[in-house]
C-alpha positions, -999 to +999 in steps of 0.1 A: +634-309-856+613-303-822+637-280-804+640-257-834+599-256-839+595-249-800+621-224-807+606-210-838+570-208-822+588-192-789+599-160-811+563-158-833+545-155-800+566-126-783+567-106-813+527-113-822+518-105-784+544-074-783+521-064-813+496-069-795+502-050-766+513-017-795+477-021-809+454-026-780+448+010-769+446+021-814+423-007-828+402-032-816+401-053-845+437-054-851+446-063-816+422-091-816+445-106-848+477-104-830+455-116-804+448-145-816+483-153-834+496-155-799+476-178-787+479-201-822+514-200-819+519-206-782+493-236-774+518-259-789+548-252-766+526-266-738+530-296-753+565-296-774+588-292-742+583-308-706+593-277-688+568-254-704+540-283-693+549-274-656+540-234-667+508-254-675+504-271-643+509-230-626+480-215-647+451-238-649+434-237-618+429-199-627+424-202-661+402-230-654+382-211-626+376-186-652+362-205-679+339-226-654+320-192-655+315-195-690+304-233-692+276-224-666+265-196-687+261-222-721+247-249-693+222-224-684+217-210-719+207-245-726+182-252-700+163-220-702+163-224-742+126-230-757+137-249-789+175-250-799+175-240-837+174-199-825+193-211-795+231-217-805+224-185-830+217-159-802+241-179-781+269-171-798+259-137-806+241-123-781+259-142-748+285-132-729+300-164-741+309-152-772+341-137-767+352-169-745+383-173-767+397-141-756+402-160-722+425-182-742+450-151-741+455-158-705+475-188-701+490-174-733+505-146-718+514-166-686+535-184-708+553-159-726+554-135-691+573-164-675+607-165-694+627-145-679+643-137-709+610-119-726+612-094-696+630-068-709+610-070-744+579-068-728+584-040-701+594-021-732+561-029-750+539-020-719+555+012-716+549+017-755+513+012-749+505+034-715+524+058-737+501+056-767+472+057-743+478+089-722+493+104-758+454+092-778+437+106-743+453+140-745+442+144-780+411+137-773+410+157-746+407+188-771+392+172-801+357+181-811+352+149-836+358+114-820+393+102-832+384+068-838+355+077-863+376+103-875+407+080-880+380+054-896+364+076-922+398+088-941+408+116-913+380+136-923+345+144-905+316+127-916+281+145-915+263+129-888+291+118-870+284+121-837+302+151-820+324+149-783+306+158-750+318+195-740+330+190-705+347+230-702+370+255-713+404+270-696+400+303-707+399+301-746+404+267-755+377+243-749+378+208-732+364+175-745+357+143-731+388+122-732+386+085-751+413+076-773+403+058-796+374+040-782+341+046-784+330+050-746+348+070-720+341+045-697+360+016-720+391+042-724+387+047-686+390+011-680+421+005-704+438+038-675+428+020-649+449-015-659+482+012-666+486+036-641+483+021-609+517-001-623+528+034-638+529+050-601+546+017-586+571+019-608+581+052-605+579+050-567+609+022-573+624+050-597+627+076-570+650+056-550+672+057-578+696+077-596+677+104-614+681+106-651+654+115-688+635+083-679+629+088-648+619+124-655+595+110-691+577+086-662+568+112-640+555+132-665+532+100-683+522+095-644+513+129-636+495+137-674+480+101-671+459+108-635+449+147-651+433+126-683+419+099-655+400+130-635+386+144-670+375+110-683+348+111-654+348+070-653+339+076-612+343+034-611+381+034-622+383+065-598+370+045-574+392+012-584+423+033-590+420+051-554+417+014-538+444-004-555+465+027-548+453+022-509+467-017-513+501-004-522+505+026-497+499-002-466+523-026-484+550+000-491+552+020-459+573+004-439+601+008-470+591+042-489+622+063-497+637+091-477+628+127-486+647+148-479+629+189-469+636+205-503+620+177-522+585+180-495+586+217-499+586+209-539+562+182-532+535+203-510+534+231-539+528+207-565+499+192-546+488+232-539+489+234-570+468+206-579+446+213-556+439+249-566+436+234-600+413+206-595+387+234-578+395+259-610+383+229-628+356+219-611+340+254-610+347+259-646+336+220-658+298+214-659+306+177-666+328+171-637+308+193-616+276+170-627+298+135-622+314+145-586+274+159-578+261+127-585+285+107-561+265+121-530+225+131-549+199+104-539+176+107-568+197+110-601+191+090-631+215+106-651+232+068-656+200+048-647+217+025-629+186+029-602+163+013-627+190-013-636+195-030-603+160-028-592+144-050-619+174-067-617+169-081-580+135-093-592+157-116-618+184-125-586+157-139-567+142-163-588+165-177-609+194-172-584+206-212-591+209-217-625+208-183-634+187-170-669+212-181-695+231-162-711+218-139-739+190-136-723+195-107-699+181-081-720+151-104-728+146-111-690+152-071-677+128-056-703+097-081-688+105-063-654+110-031-666+073-037-685+057-038-655+073-010-640+056+010-666+024-005-664+021+011-627+038+043-639+034+051-676+054+083-671+086+056-672+082+047-703+108+066-719+130+067-691+131+028-686+135+022-733+166+041-734+178+025-702+206+001-712+200-031-707+224-054-725+242-061-687+239-053-647+266-030-649+281-050-620+303-080-629+296-099-600+261-096-601+258-104-641+275-135-636+250-144-606+221-133-629+231-152-658+251-183-648+233-188-615+255-187-578+280-209-588+290-187-616+295-155-585+316-181-563+341-187-595+339-153-601+350-144-566+375-175-565+390-164-596+401-127-580+414-142-548+439-159-564+449-125-577+448-108-550+462-138-532+493-131-557+495-092-549+496-098-512+527-123-514+547-098-538+568-080-533+570-047-540+596-033-523+623-038-546+622-044-585+603-077-591+603-082-628+572-069-648+546-078-625+544-045-607+536-026-645+506-046-645+489-044-609+464-023-625+441-052-629+428-051-595+414-025-598+386-035-619+371-054-595+360-028-576+352-009-606+335-037-616+310-037-592+296+000-612+299-013-647+307-048-666+340-044-678+344-076-681+319-082-710+334-052-726+358-064-758+381-033-759+391-041-721+382-077-712+414-088-737+437-069-722+430-077-691+433-110-694+465-104-715+474-083-683+467-110-657+493-140-673+520-111-667+509-104-633+517-136-623+532-155-651+563-128-639+558-132-601+584-161-599+580-160-559+546-169-564+533-199-553+497-215-564+466-203-556+455-212-514+433-243-523+463-261-545+493-282-533+508-270-504+548-259-512+576-286-508+590-263-480+553-266-454+556-304-463+594-305-443+584-286-415+583-316-392+600-348-388+564-362-380+551-351-416+584-363-434+579-395-417+545-398-427+555-388-467+579-411-470+556-437-455+530-430-479+551-433-508+564-465-499+530-478-494+519-468-525+546-484-544+539-518-527+500-514-529+512-514-567+530-545-565+508-564-548+483-554-571+499-566-603+505-602-584+470-608-570+457-602-607+477-625-622+476-655-598+436-651-602+443-648-639+460-686-636+432-699-617+402-695-641+398-730-653+399-744-617+377-720-605+347-739-630+356-774-613+345-759-579+313-757-561+294-756-534+303-727-527+293-714-485+261-690-490+273-663-468+310-664-496+283-652-527+279-614-514+317-613-519+335-599-546+355-619-571+385-619-554+371-623-519+356-652-531+389-669-549+412-662-511+383-679-487+375-712-509+374-740-480+402-762-481+382-794-489+377-778-522+409-777-533+422-814-523+419-830-558+446-800-570+483-800-566+502-794-539+522-764-557+488-747-562+475-745-528+507-733-519+502-706-547+467-697-532+479-696-500+503-678-510+480-648-526+456-650-492+481-641-473+492-612-493+454-604-501+447-601-463+478-575-460+470-557-491+432-554-475+454-542-439+472-519-450+443-508-474+425-498-442+454-488-423+459-461-456+427-447-451+432-437-418+468-424-424+456-400-456+423-389-434+450-377-408+474-369-430+451-345-453+435-330-420+468-320-412+479-304-442+453-285-442+456-272-407+494-269-420+485-248-446+462-224-425+483-219-396+510-207-426+488-187-448+463-179-426+479-140-431+475-140-465+439-156-465+424-129-443+440-101-462+423-115-497+390-122-479+390-085-469+402-074-501+374-089-522+345-082-492+352-042-489+345-035-523+312-053-515+304-041-486+311-002-496+284-013-530+254-025-509+262+006-489+264+029-512+229+013-530+209+002-504+193+028-498+182+037-531+171+010-538+147+009-512+130+041-531+098+041-552+107+047-589+091+082-590+111+088-560+141+092-582+135+098-611+138+134-627+124+151-655+153+168-672+159+204-680+172+233-696+188+257-694+214+287-704+222+287-666+230+258-645+218+276-611+181+275-626+187+241-636+188+230-604+164+249-589+136+243-614+141+207-609+140+209-570+100+222-578+091+197-598+064+174-575+062+143-581+028+137-561-006+158-558-005+185-540-042+180-523-033+140-511-025+133-470-008+101-484+012+112-508+049+135-502+062+159-528+102+151-539+116+181-531+125+165-499+152+134-493+137+098-488+153+100-448+127+129-444+101+110-467+105+080-442+107+097-410+087+127-417+045+129-408+020+132-441+014+165-425+046+181-416+053+170-450+020+192-464+033+216-442+068+223-453+052+223-488+042+256-486+073+268-472+094+286-493+127+274-496+160+296-500+170+307-536+205+312-546+188+328-580+185+360-587+155+379-608+174+382-641+181+344-633+147+337-624+133+353-659+152+331-679+138+308-699+143+270-692+127+241-712+111+208-689+105+174-701+072+168-709+048+136-723+049+115-753+020+119-778+014+082-775+004+063-750+018+025-739+020-005-745+040-015-781+030-011-807+022+024-790-020+038-794-025+077-797-031+097-770-064+112-767-067+139-739-051+171-738-015+176-725-021+195-691-001+206-661-001+228-632+021+256-617+014+262-579+026+296-565+029+290-527+005+314-508+032+330-487+057+338-511+069+369-516+081+379-546+068+355-570+061+356-610+032+376-626+028+357-650+047+329-678+048+326-712+047+289-720+061+273-754+053+236-767+082+222-783+079+186-804+112+164-797+120+128-813+124+103-781+150+078-798+181+065-776+203+085-783+231+070-770+220+041-790+223+062-826+246+086-818+225+114-827+208+139-811+172+153-810+157+170-831+130+198-824+110+226-825+086+252-816+047+244-818+033+271-808+029+296-776+008+306-750+005+334-720-009+333-691-013+352-660-006+337-626-025+330-588-015+322-557-020+289-553-027+266-582-029+277-618-040+243-638-027+248-677-044+230-701-026+226-741-057+224-762-040+210-793-008+195-808-019+157-804-011+132-830-034+108-846-010+085-858-007+043-852+036+040-850+044+002-858+070+005-831+082+030-803+097+050-811+087+054-843+064+082-850+063+089-813+076+124-802+079+143-770+058+177-760+078+198-737+071+232-726+095+261-721+086+285-695+098+317-686+084+338-660+081+377-657+066+403-627+094+395-607+101+428-582+139+440-589+146+444-549+137+414-539+147+378-541+123+357-560+103+329-555+097+304-586+065+286-588+064+250-587+060+226-612+032+193-610+025+174-642+006+147-631+013+112-640+016+118-677+009+153-684-029+151-669-035+175-642-067+194-654-081+160-672-067+125-653-060+097-676-072+066-660-044+038-661 
């Protein structure tokens, strides 16, 4: 009966897990149902079969390591909570630990993958899942509507649903940001990161075999997958996939398949075609241009990561030991953001729309919320995964672990996005972790676990010590039972014994009995005296053995550690490097940026029909007063700002910058983000001072405009990404001004609002400015004026803080 139940549970768990792999690219809710079924049908197997209990012994260390992170988050939340009544409601709904149950699929998938007869079935499901993911990416690349919303609405478009992000076109064909059935491109990028490295290494292994239809299908699937990832523009996943591929290439460099001259020529032509296609897409796809250019830009706030990290560092310095608790990050981060707004009010909207659900860095977020020990456990968990990677042999077919090697890409990618806090990514991630570890039959336990048996048998001395330890342990148990039984037999005689030695009172119960004077046992029978003497001899022997045992164990433990590191120092070094290289790269990338002041990073949004005009206008928006010796204009990089003197900065301000614009481009209208109709704090106060800004024409300009037409535009101020809705806007009025060299003060007398909204951004609007210049000389290159908006559009009538 027990065997039938176990066999039935194994079948149910395999089927439900296969359906989970099939469904998670399609629907999060359905995949969670199959995931929960897998968990419920798998865990009883750990108790029904003795062999499967050994499987639990192999997975419990990495499982408990990550579970410890959730426990620390819970304890930190209790410590930070003011009252326990709303605590559990907030912890369960908002905390990072609310989805801790997803971790339970980790041992379940490990158990399923550890059964060798399941490998063929799991391999098929993994390929089907990868195919579905890439196919949905292809469909969404050409779809204007979001596929997930479209299917949820009964295969029809519902008015008000947010459309896809347009990214460019290939001739008449329009391209959009591929997101599959997911809600965001980052989530879909995370799923691609889980699949693509495994597809690549599987293709390398198939390359050495006989060509077939399956090999052609794998080739096409892999190439399309990488193309979809390129258009997906998840730069963090780009970094993660590239990092894993480099590790794979280094591991396979001595065993790469031999390539013929014909194959090399074909591969070269393919690479040249890919390169030319990439250049073409880059020139005709503005989203790809933005994604790549932002990697090298210092002044960039498109993803608001600067403000996220800038206001997270103070939390880390204050709460590094126990953390701020799960579910509290948003509130704590907003407190730091409020302090920044009080100093620079023009950052109000920018900081309001900055996502504060997490720190956009897995390691940083777990340390901030759960304390330093959560960060240590997080690194130990990844150390286990990377250790398994370096111990595996990917030069030959090695089960199905190669298909799930993409889990390692989420470690470097997680330094720029919290993928392990995304429900749509973390559940398949833990499932893939179980397959990766469970299917690797050659993998030993984690470094910090017991040494393998072959290590212990490496020297005769170690073998003798092990035998001695086993014999001593058995003898120790016998002595314990014998002495305790003799002590219990003499309980009645102890009552008749008196006049103990004063020093013997400090001894323990057993020592006191064994150190009784001979004169105190004269009234006892000879057999009793003989029993005590015999017990005392055994006790002294036990005590001597105990002392030797302690010395032996210390010596043996030290030798075991030394032996372990001698055997695995290369593996340990590789794992440490694999973990710390992404960390070092992350800090090298962000330290210069985090040294900047918030205003140096902030850029007002500019829109125009010409991308070059947009860039030139953004470069000519100043953030500091022109006549201030202590301020510097925003057109200089942070290096020049730190290293150049104030006088040289001021003189360089009047130097005409070379422009790439022609007169027709410079004459096009552009819209610049203005200021809000209400003042901070929340609830907002109506603004009383008219809007104003300055148009500065350099004195040495050659072909500057003679006039400007300015249209005041009203625009909503809600968070478009949160509501999946675009801002509405409308024209309020137009003025025309003549421009002179030097400062041209522009005062907007009207268009204020005398309302008192309950909460920002309800009832609060922007006053943007659509500007078009005229009066350029057609035969010369135009010189664009510079724009300065003061603190909050108050250059003519300054507003006090």
